[in-house]
ROFI-669641 format. One record per residue: residue number from 1; residue in three letters; z, x, y of N, C-alpha, C in turn. Coordinates in Angstrom, 1 decimal. Each point is the difference from the previous one (the first is absolute). Example, Ala and Ser with C-alpha at 12.3 -4.5 7.8 and 13.67 -1.06 7.14 Angstrom:
+-----+------+--------+--------+--------+--------+--------+--------+--------+--------+--------+
| pos | code |   n.pz |   n.px |   n.py |  ca.pz |  ca.px |  ca.py |   c.pz |   c.px |   c.py |
+-----+------+--------+--------+--------+--------+--------+--------+--------+--------+--------+
|   1 |  ala |    7.8 |   13.2 |   -5.7 |    0.0 |   -0.9 |    1.2 |    0.0 |    0.9 |    1.2 |
|   2 |  ser |   -0.7 |   -0.4 |    1.1 |    0.0 |    0.9 |    1.1 |    0.8 |   -0.8 |    1.1 |
+-----+------+--------+--------+--------+--------+--------+--------+--------+--------+--------+
***
This chain:
+-----+------+--------+--------+--------+--------+--------+--------+--------+--------+--------+
| pos | code |   n.pz |   n.px |   n.py |  ca.pz |  ca.px |  ca.py |   c.pz |   c.px |   c.py |
+-----+------+--------+--------+--------+--------+--------+--------+--------+--------+--------+
|   1 |  met |    0.1 |    0.5 |   -1.3 |   -0.2 |   -0.4 |    1.6 |    0.4 |    0.6 |    1.3 |
|   2 |  lys |    0.5 |    1.1 |   -0.5 |   -0.1 |    1.0 |    1.3 |   -0.9 |    0.9 |    0.3 |
|   3 |  ser |   -1.0 |    0.2 |   -1.0 |   -1.2 |    0.4 |    0.4 |   -1.3 |   -1.0 |    0.5 |
|   4 |  phe |    0.6 |   -1.0 |   -0.4 |   -0.9 |   -1.4 |    1.0 |   -0.2 |   -0.2 |    1.0 |
|   5 |  phe |    1.4 |    0.0 |    0.4 |    0.5 |    0.4 |    1.7 |   -0.3 |    1.1 |    0.6 |
|   6 |  lys |    0.2 |    1.2 |   -0.5 |   -0.4 |    1.3 |    0.6 |   -1.8 |   -0.1 |    0.1 |
|   7 |  arg |   -0.8 |   -0.7 |   -0.5 |   -1.4 |    0.0 |    0.2 |    0.1 |   -0.7 |    1.4 |
|   8 |  phe |    0.3 |   -0.8 |    0.6 |    0.0 |   -1.0 |    1.2 |    1.1 |    0.7 |    1.1 |
|   9 |  ala |    0.9 |    1.0 |   -0.2 |    0.8 |    1.0 |    0.8 |   -1.0 |    0.6 |    1.1 |
|  10 |  gly |   -0.9 |    0.7 |   -0.6 |   -1.1 |    0.7 |    0.9 |   -0.4 |   -0.7 |    0.9 |
|  11 |  ser |   -0.7 |   -1.3 |   -0.4 |   -0.9 |   -0.7 |    1.0 |    0.9 |   -0.7 |    0.9 |
|  12 |  arg |    1.2 |   -0.2 |   -0.1 |    1.2 |   -0.4 |    1.3 |   -0.1 |    0.9 |    1.3 |
|  13 |  lys |   -0.1 |    1.1 |   -0.7 |   -0.1 |    1.0 |    1.7 |   -1.2 |    0.5 |    0.4 |
|  14 |  glu |   -1.2 |   -0.3 |   -0.7 |   -1.3 |   -0.1 |    0.9 |    0.0 |   -1.2 |    0.6 |
|  15 |  thr |   -1.0 |    0.4 |    0.9 |    0.0 |   -1.3 |    1.2 |   -1.2 |   -0.8 |   -0.5 |
|  16 |  val |    0.2 |   -1.3 |    0.4 |   -0.7 |   -1.2 |   -0.6 |   -0.9 |    0.1 |    1.3 |
|  17 |  thr |   -1.6 |   -0.1 |   -0.3 |   -1.1 |    0.0 |    0.8 |   -0.6 |   -1.8 |   -0.2 |
|  18 |  glu |    0.1 |   -0.4 |    1.2 |   -0.6 |   -1.2 |   -0.1 |   -1.5 |   -0.1 |    0.2 |
|  19 |  thr |   -0.6 |   -1.0 |   -1.2 |   -1.4 |    0.1 |   -0.4 |   -0.9 |   -1.1 |    1.0 |
|  20 |  pro |   -1.0 |   -0.1 |    0.8 |   -0.3 |   -1.1 |    0.6 |   -0.3 |   -0.9 |   -0.8 |
|  21 |  leu |    0.1 |   -1.2 |    0.5 |   -0.2 |   -1.3 |   -0.6 |   -1.5 |   -0.5 |    0.2 |
|  22 |  ala |   -0.8 |   -0.2 |   -1.0 |   -1.3 |   -0.5 |   -0.1 |    0.0 |   -1.4 |    0.6 |
|  23 |  thr |   -1.2 |    0.1 |    1.4 |   -0.2 |   -0.9 |    0.7 |   -1.1 |   -0.6 |    0.1 |
|  24 |  glu |   -0.7 |    1.0 |   -0.9 |   -1.4 |   -1.2 |   -0.4 |    0.3 |   -0.8 |   -0.8 |
|  25 |  ala |   -1.1 |   -1.4 |    0.0 |   -0.1 |   -1.0 |   -0.7 |   -0.6 |    0.2 |   -1.2 |
|  26 |  val |    0.7 |   -0.9 |   -1.2 |   -0.7 |    0.0 |   -1.2 |   -1.3 |   -0.2 |   -0.1 |
|  27 |  arg |   -1.1 |    0.7 |   -0.2 |   -1.5 |   -0.5 |   -0.1 |    0.0 |   -0.5 |   -1.5 |
|  28 |  cys |   -1.1 |   -0.5 |   -0.2 |   -0.9 |   -0.6 |   -1.0 |   -1.1 |    1.0 |   -0.2 |
|  29 |  asp |   -0.4 |    0.0 |   -1.3 |   -0.1 |    1.3 |   -0.5 |   -1.6 |   -0.9 |   -0.7 |
|  30 |  gln |   -0.1 |   -1.2 |   -0.1 |   -1.3 |   -0.8 |   -0.5 |   -0.8 |   -0.1 |    1.1 |
|  31 |  pro |   -1.5 |   -0.1 |    0.1 |   -1.1 |   -0.1 |    1.1 |    0.2 |   -0.9 |    1.1 |
|  32 |  glu |    0.8 |   -1.0 |   -0.6 |    0.4 |   -1.1 |    1.1 |    1.0 |   -0.6 |   -0.6 |
|  33 |  cys |    1.1 |   -0.1 |    0.6 |    1.4 |   -0.6 |   -0.6 |   -0.3 |   -1.2 |    0.8 |
|  34 |  lys |    0.7 |   -1.0 |   -0.9 |    0.1 |   -1.5 |    0.6 |    1.5 |   -0.4 |   -0.2 |
|  35 |  ile |    0.4 |   -1.2 |    0.8 |    1.5 |   -0.3 |    0.1 |   -0.6 |   -1.5 |   -0.3 |
|  36 |  leu |    0.3 |   -0.8 |   -0.6 |   -0.3 |   -1.6 |   -0.1 |    1.3 |   -0.5 |    0.5 |
|  37 |  val |    0.1 |   -0.9 |    0.8 |    1.5 |   -0.6 |    1.0 |   -0.8 |   -1.5 |   -0.8 |
|  38 |  val |    0.7 |   -0.6 |   -0.5 |    0.5 |   -1.3 |   -0.7 |    0.5 |   -0.9 |    0.8 |
|  39 |  cys |   -0.3 |   -1.6 |    0.4 |    0.7 |   -1.1 |    0.7 |   -0.5 |   -1.0 |   -0.8 |
|  40 |  arg |    0.6 |   -0.8 |   -1.0 |    0.4 |   -0.9 |   -0.6 |   -0.2 |   -1.4 |    0.9 |
|  41 |  gly |   -0.6 |    0.1 |    1.5 |    0.0 |   -1.0 |    0.7 |   -0.9 |    0.4 |    1.1 |
|  42 |  gln |    0.0 |   -1.0 |    1.3 |   -1.2 |    0.1 |    0.8 |   -0.1 |    1.1 |    1.1 |
|  43 |  ser |    1.2 |    0.8 |    0.2 |    0.0 |    0.7 |    1.0 |    1.2 |    1.2 |   -0.5 |
|  44 |  phe |   -0.3 |    1.0 |    0.6 |    0.9 |    1.4 |   -0.5 |    1.2 |   -0.1 |    1.2 |
|  45 |  ser |    0.8 |    0.3 |   -0.5 |    1.2 |    0.5 |    1.0 |   -0.2 |    1.3 |    1.1 |
|  46 |  arg |    0.5 |    0.1 |    1.1 |   -0.4 |    1.2 |    0.8 |    1.0 |    1.4 |   -0.3 |
|  47 |  gly |    0.8 |   -0.9 |   -0.8 |    0.8 |    1.6 |   -1.0 |   -1.0 |    0.8 |   -0.6 |
|  48 |  ile |   -0.2 |   -0.6 |   -1.0 |   -1.4 |   -0.1 |   -1.1 |   -0.8 |    1.1 |    0.5 |
|  49 |  ala |   -0.9 |   -0.4 |    1.3 |   -0.7 |    0.1 |    0.6 |    0.0 |    1.4 |    0.6 |
|  50 |  asp |    1.0 |    0.1 |    0.4 |    0.5 |    1.6 |    0.8 |    0.8 |    0.6 |   -0.9 |
|  51 |  tyr |    0.6 |    0.0 |   -0.9 |    0.4 |    0.9 |   -1.0 |   -1.7 |    0.3 |   -0.8 |
|  52 |  ala |   -0.9 |   -0.5 |   -0.7 |   -1.2 |    0.0 |   -0.7 |   -0.8 |    0.7 |    1.0 |
|  53 |  val |    0.1 |    0.0 |    1.0 |   -1.0 |    1.1 |    1.1 |    0.7 |    1.3 |    0.1 |
|  54 |  ser |    1.4 |   -0.3 |    0.3 |    0.7 |    1.4 |   -0.1 |   -0.1 |    1.1 |   -1.1 |
|  55 |  met |    0.0 |   -0.7 |   -1.3 |    0.0 |    0.4 |   -1.3 |   -1.3 |    0.6 |   -0.2 |
|  56 |  ala |   -1.0 |   -0.9 |    0.2 |   -1.4 |    0.4 |    0.1 |   -0.5 |    1.5 |    0.7 |
|  57 |  ala |    0.5 |    0.0 |    1.0 |   -0.1 |    0.7 |    1.1 |    0.7 |    1.3 |   -0.7 |
|  58 |  lys |    1.0 |   -0.3 |   -0.3 |    1.0 |    1.7 |   -0.6 |   -0.9 |    0.2 |   -1.4 |
|  59 |  thr |   -0.9 |   -0.7 |   -0.7 |   -0.3 |    0.4 |   -1.3 |   -1.4 |    0.0 |    0.3 |
|  60 |  arg |   -0.7 |   -0.4 |    1.0 |   -1.5 |    0.6 |    0.1 |   -0.7 |   -1.2 |   -1.0 |
|  61 |  ser |    0.7 |   -1.0 |    0.1 |   -0.6 |   -1.4 |   -1.0 |   -0.6 |   -1.0 |    1.1 |
|  62 |  ser |   -1.1 |   -0.7 |   -1.0 |   -0.2 |   -1.4 |    1.1 |    0.3 |   -1.0 |   -0.6 |
|  63 |  leu |    0.1 |   -1.1 |    0.7 |    0.3 |   -1.2 |   -0.3 |   -0.4 |   -1.1 |   -0.7 |
|  64 |  val |    0.5 |   -1.0 |   -0.8 |   -0.6 |   -1.0 |   -0.6 |    1.3 |   -1.3 |    0.4 |
|  65 |  ala |   -0.5 |   -0.7 |    0.5 |    1.0 |   -1.6 |    0.2 |   -0.5 |   -0.8 |   -1.1 |
|  66 |  leu |    0.7 |   -0.7 |   -0.8 |   -0.3 |   -0.8 |   -0.9 |    0.7 |   -1.4 |    0.2 |
|  67 |  asn |   -0.5 |   -1.0 |    0.9 |    0.5 |   -1.4 |   -0.4 |    0.1 |   -0.6 |   -1.2 |
|  68 |  leu |    1.0 |   -0.4 |   -0.7 |   -0.5 |   -0.7 |   -1.1 |    0.4 |   -1.1 |   -0.1 |
|  69 |  asp |   -0.6 |   -0.9 |   -0.5 |    0.3 |   -1.4 |   -0.2 |    0.5 |   -0.5 |   -1.1 |
|  70 |  glu |    1.2 |    0.2 |   -0.6 |    0.3 |   -0.8 |   -1.7 |    0.1 |   -1.2 |   -0.1 |
|  71 |  ser |   -0.1 |   -0.8 |    1.0 |    0.4 |   -1.3 |    0.0 |   -1.4 |   -0.9 |   -0.6 |
|  72 |  gly |   -1.2 |    0.3 |    0.0 |   -1.1 |   -0.4 |   -0.7 |   -0.6 |   -1.1 |    1.2 |
|  73 |  arg |    0.8 |   -0.4 |    0.7 |   -0.6 |   -1.2 |    1.0 |   -0.8 |    0.4 |    1.2 |
|  74 |  asp |   -1.0 |   -0.4 |    0.6 |   -0.6 |    0.2 |    0.9 |    0.1 |    1.1 |    0.6 |
|  75 |  phe |   -1.0 |    0.5 |   -0.9 |   -0.1 |    2.0 |    0.5 |   -0.9 |    0.0 |    1.2 |
|  76 |  lys |   -1.0 |   -0.4 |   -0.1 |   -0.7 |   -0.1 |    1.5 |    0.8 |   -0.2 |    1.5 |
|  77 |  ala |    0.7 |   -1.0 |   -0.1 |    1.0 |   -0.2 |    1.3 |    0.9 |    1.5 |    0.0 |
|  78 |  phe |    0.7 |    0.2 |   -1.0 |    0.7 |    1.6 |   -0.6 |   -0.6 |    0.9 |    0.5 |
|  79 |  ser |   -1.3 |    0.4 |   -0.2 |   -0.5 |    1.0 |    0.2 |   -0.7 |    0.1 |    1.9 |
|  80 |  asp |   -0.1 |   -1.2 |    0.0 |   -0.4 |   -0.6 |    1.4 |    1.6 |    0.7 |    1.3 |
|  81 |  glu |    1.1 |   -0.7 |   -0.5 |    1.1 |    0.7 |    0.7 |    0.4 |    1.6 |   -0.4 |
|  82 |  ala |   -0.1 |    0.7 |   -1.0 |   -0.1 |    1.3 |   -0.3 |   -0.8 |    0.9 |    1.1 |
|  83 |  asn |   -1.4 |   -0.2 |   -0.2 |   -0.9 |    0.6 |    0.9 |    0.2 |   -0.3 |    1.7 |
|  84 |  lys |    0.4 |   -1.0 |    0.5 |    1.0 |    0.0 |    1.2 |    1.1 |    0.6 |    0.2 |
|  85 |  asn |    0.7 |    0.2 |   -0.7 |    1.5 |    0.8 |   -0.1 |    0.1 |    1.3 |    0.1 |
|  86 |  ile |   -1.4 |    0.7 |   -0.8 |   -0.1 |    1.5 |   -0.2 |   -0.1 |    0.9 |    1.2 |
|  87 |  glu |   -0.1 |   -0.7 |    1.3 |   -0.2 |    0.9 |    0.8 |    1.0 |    0.9 |    0.5 |
|  88 |  tyr |    1.3 |    0.0 |    0.1 |    1.2 |    0.8 |    0.4 |   -0.1 |    1.1 |   -1.0 |
|  89 |  phe |   -0.1 |   -0.2 |   -1.6 |   -0.1 |    1.0 |   -0.8 |   -1.1 |    1.1 |    0.2 |
|  90 |  ser |   -1.6 |   -1.0 |    0.5 |   -1.2 |    0.8 |   -0.1 |    0.0 |    1.0 |    1.3 |
|  91 |  arg |    0.8 |   -0.6 |    0.9 |   -0.1 |    0.6 |    1.4 |    1.2 |    1.2 |    0.1 |
|  92 |  arg |    0.9 |    0.1 |   -0.8 |    0.8 |    1.1 |   -0.3 |   -0.6 |    1.3 |   -0.6 |
|  93 |  ala |   -0.8 |   -1.0 |   -1.3 |   -0.7 |    1.5 |   -0.8 |   -1.3 |    0.9 |    0.7 |
|  94 |  lys |   -0.4 |   -1.2 |    0.8 |   -1.2 |    0.7 |    1.2 |    1.2 |    1.0 |    0.9 |
|  95 |  asp |    0.9 |   -0.9 |    0.8 |    0.2 |    1.2 |    0.5 |    0.6 |    1.9 |   -0.1 |
|  96 |  ala |    0.4 |   -0.8 |   -1.5 |    0.6 |    1.4 |   -0.7 |   -1.4 |    0.9 |   -0.5 |
|  97 |  gly |   -1.0 |   -0.9 |   -0.1 |   -1.3 |    1.1 |   -0.3 |   -0.1 |   -0.1 |   -1.6 |
|  98 |  leu |    0.7 |   -1.1 |   -0.6 |   -0.1 |   -0.1 |   -1.2 |   -1.6 |   -1.1 |   -0.6 |
|  99 |  ala |    0.0 |    0.5 |   -1.4 |   -1.3 |   -0.9 |   -0.5 |    0.7 |   -1.2 |   -0.2 |
| 100 |  phe |   -0.4 |   -1.2 |   -0.2 |    0.9 |   -1.2 |   -0.1 |   -1.0 |   -1.1 |   -0.1 |
| 101 |  ser |    0.1 |   -0.7 |   -1.4 |   -0.9 |   -1.1 |   -0.7 |    1.1 |   -1.0 |   -0.3 |
| 102 |  his |   -0.3 |   -1.8 |    0.1 |    0.8 |   -0.7 |    0.0 |   -0.5 |   -0.7 |   -1.7 |
| 103 |  glu |    0.9 |   -0.6 |   -0.8 |   -1.0 |   -1.0 |   -1.1 |    1.3 |   -1.0 |    0.2 |
| 104 |  val |   -0.7 |   -1.1 |   -0.5 |    0.6 |   -1.2 |   -0.1 |   -0.3 |   -0.3 |   -1.5 |
| 105 |  his |    0.9 |   -0.4 |   -1.0 |   -0.4 |   -0.5 |   -1.4 |    0.9 |   -1.5 |   -0.5 |
| 106 |  gln |    0.0 |    0.0 |   -0.9 |    0.3 |   -1.6 |   -0.6 |    0.4 |    0.6 |   -1.6 |
| 107 |  gly |    1.1 |   -0.2 |   -0.3 |    0.4 |    0.3 |   -1.5 |    1.8 |    0.7 |   -0.2 |
| 108 |  lys |    0.1 |    0.5 |   -1.0 |    1.4 |    0.3 |   -0.4 |   -0.1 |    1.5 |    0.9 |
| 109 |  glu |    1.1 |    0.5 |    0.3 |    0.1 |    0.9 |    0.4 |   -0.1 |    1.5 |   -1.0 |
| 110 |  glu |    0.3 |   -0.1 |   -0.9 |   -0.1 |    0.8 |   -1.2 |   -1.8 |    0.3 |   -0.3 |
| 111 |  ala |   -0.2 |   -1.0 |   -0.4 |   -1.8 |    0.1 |   -0.1 |   -0.8 |    0.5 |    1.2 |
| 112 |  val |    0.3 |   -0.1 |    1.2 |   -0.9 |   -0.4 |    0.8 |    0.2 |    1.8 |    0.9 |
| 113 |  val |    1.4 |    0.2 |    0.2 |    0.6 |    1.7 |    0.2 |   -0.8 |    0.8 |   -1.5 |
| 114 |  ala |   -0.2 |   -0.4 |   -1.3 |   -0.6 |    0.7 |   -1.1 |   -1.5 |    0.4 |    0.2 |
| 115 |  lys |   -0.3 |   -1.4 |    0.5 |   -1.7 |    0.3 |    0.0 |    0.0 |    0.9 |    1.3 |
| 116 |  met |    0.2 |    0.0 |    1.3 |   -0.1 |    0.4 |    0.9 |    0.3 |    2.0 |   -0.2 |
| 117 |  his |    0.9 |    0.1 |   -0.9 |    0.7 |    1.5 |   -0.1 |   -0.9 |    0.8 |   -1.0 |
| 118 |  glu |   -0.7 |   -1.0 |   -0.9 |   -1.6 |    0.8 |   -1.2 |   -0.8 |    0.3 |    1.1 |
| 119 |  lys |    0.1 |   -0.8 |    0.8 |   -1.2 |    0.2 |    1.2 |   -0.1 |    1.2 |    0.8 |
| 120 |  asp |    1.2 |   -0.1 |    0.6 |    0.6 |    1.3 |    1.2 |    0.7 |    0.8 |    0.0 |
| 121 |  gln |    1.1 |    0.2 |   -1.3 |    0.7 |    0.6 |   -0.7 |    1.4 |    0.3 |    1.3 |
| 122 |  phe |    0.4 |   -0.4 |    1.0 |    1.0 |   -0.3 |    0.5 |    0.8 |    0.9 |    0.2 |
| 123 |  arg |    0.7 |    0.9 |    1.1 |    1.3 |    0.8 |   -0.4 |    1.0 |   -0.5 |    0.0 |
| 124 |  tyr |    0.1 |   -1.0 |    0.7 |    1.4 |   -1.3 |    0.6 |   -0.4 |   -1.0 |    0.2 |
| 125 |  val |    0.9 |   -1.0 |   -0.6 |    0.1 |   -1.6 |    0.2 |    1.3 |   -0.4 |    0.9 |
| 126 |  met |    0.1 |   -0.6 |    0.9 |    0.8 |   -0.3 |    0.5 |   -0.4 |   -1.8 |    0.2 |
| 127 |  asp |    1.7 |   -0.2 |   -0.1 |    0.2 |   -1.7 |    0.1 |    0.5 |   -0.4 |    1.2 |
| 128 |  asp |   -0.4 |   -1.1 |    1.1 |    0.6 |   -0.4 |    0.6 |    1.0 |   -1.1 |    0.5 |
| 129 |  ser |    0.8 |    0.2 |   -1.4 |    0.5 |   -1.1 |   -0.1 |    1.5 |    1.1 |    0.0 |
| 130 |  ala |    0.7 |    0.3 |    1.6 |    1.2 |    1.0 |    0.4 |    0.9 |   -1.1 |   -0.9 |
| 131 |  val |    0.6 |    1.2 |   -0.5 |    1.4 |   -0.4 |   -0.7 |    1.2 |    0.6 |    0.9 |
| 132 |  val |    0.6 |   -1.1 |    0.3 |    1.3 |    0.0 |    0.9 |    1.2 |    0.9 |   -0.7 |
| 133 |  cys |    0.7 |    1.0 |    0.2 |    0.7 |    0.9 |   -0.7 |    0.8 |    0.7 |    0.8 |
| 134 |  gln |    1.5 |   -0.8 |   -0.2 |    0.6 |    0.0 |    1.2 |    0.1 |    0.9 |    1.4 |
| 135 |  ser |   -0.6 |   -1.3 |    0.8 |   -0.5 |   -0.1 |    1.1 |   -1.3 |    0.9 |    0.4 |
| 136 |  arg |   -0.5 |    0.8 |   -0.8 |   -1.2 |    0.6 |   -0.1 |   -1.2 |   -0.4 |   -0.7 |
| 137 |  ser |   -1.2 |    0.4 |    0.3 |   -1.1 |   -0.8 |   -0.7 |   -0.4 |    1.2 |   -0.8 |
| 138 |  thr |   -0.8 |   -0.3 |   -0.7 |   -0.3 |    1.0 |   -1.0 |   -1.3 |   -0.7 |   -0.5 |
| 139 |  ile |   -1.3 |    1.2 |    0.1 |   -1.4 |   -0.2 |   -0.6 |   -0.2 |    0.4 |   -1.6 |
| 140 |  pro |   -0.1 |   -0.7 |   -1.0 |   -0.3 |    0.2 |   -1.0 |   -1.4 |    0.7 |   -0.2 |
| 141 |  val |    0.1 |    1.5 |   -0.4 |   -1.1 |    0.8 |   -0.2 |   -0.5 |    0.2 |   -1.4 |
| 142 |  tyr |   -1.3 |   -0.1 |   -0.6 |   -0.2 |    0.3 |   -0.8 |   -0.8 |    1.4 |   -0.7 |
| 143 |  thr |    0.0 |    0.7 |   -0.9 |   -0.9 |    0.8 |   -0.3 |   -1.3 |   -0.4 |   -0.6 |
| 144 |  arg |   -0.8 |    1.1 |   -0.4 |   -1.3 |    0.0 |   -0.6 |    0.5 |   -0.5 |   -1.9 |
| 145 |  ala |    1.2 |    1.2 |    0.0 |    0.4 |    0.0 |   -1.3 |    0.6 |   -1.4 |   -0.6 |
| 146 |  thr |    1.0 |   -0.5 |    0.8 |    0.4 |   -1.2 |    0.2 |   -0.9 |   -1.5 |   -1.0 |
| 147 |  leu |   -1.1 |    0.2 |    1.1 |   -1.1 |   -0.8 |   -0.4 |   -0.8 |    0.0 |   -1.2 |
| 148 |  gln |    0.0 |    0.9 |   -0.5 |   -0.7 |    1.0 |   -1.5 |    1.1 |   -0.7 |   -0.9 |
| 149 |  ala |    0.8 |    0.2 |   -0.2 |    1.0 |   -0.1 |   -0.7 |    0.4 |   -1.4 |   -0.3 |
| 150 |  lys |   -0.5 |   -1.2 |    0.9 |    0.0 |   -1.2 |   -0.2 |   -0.9 |   -0.5 |   -1.0 |
+-----+------+--------+--------+--------+--------+--------+--------+--------+--------+--------+
***
């Protein structure tokens, strides 16, 4: 046991040098990384739009906003309203210099996201149902691996 502590005794006397923190954002290695933002309603919250734009800018990714109608009722009216309500999200992405697209689909979330993932291979998927946890909101973010495991 003494020999174990003796190994560390010399290191206590040496000065500790600080290493600089990495301030550069994590970048995607794929040719074009995309973040899918899913909303099970007709409009995205400003919180998710701001967070998604910030994350996409840091990771140098493009954004795909998906309004999803799981109800199966009057899809035309749902689609028209979703297209009207995308303005804030679209403007924020454009102001940040990000590629942005908007899609409106009808169906179950798992099936629609899986079909879109086969085509585009999203790096992250965000859910616009912010969960309130002890007076702070958290935004669920999933990775590619999570989607492939389902």
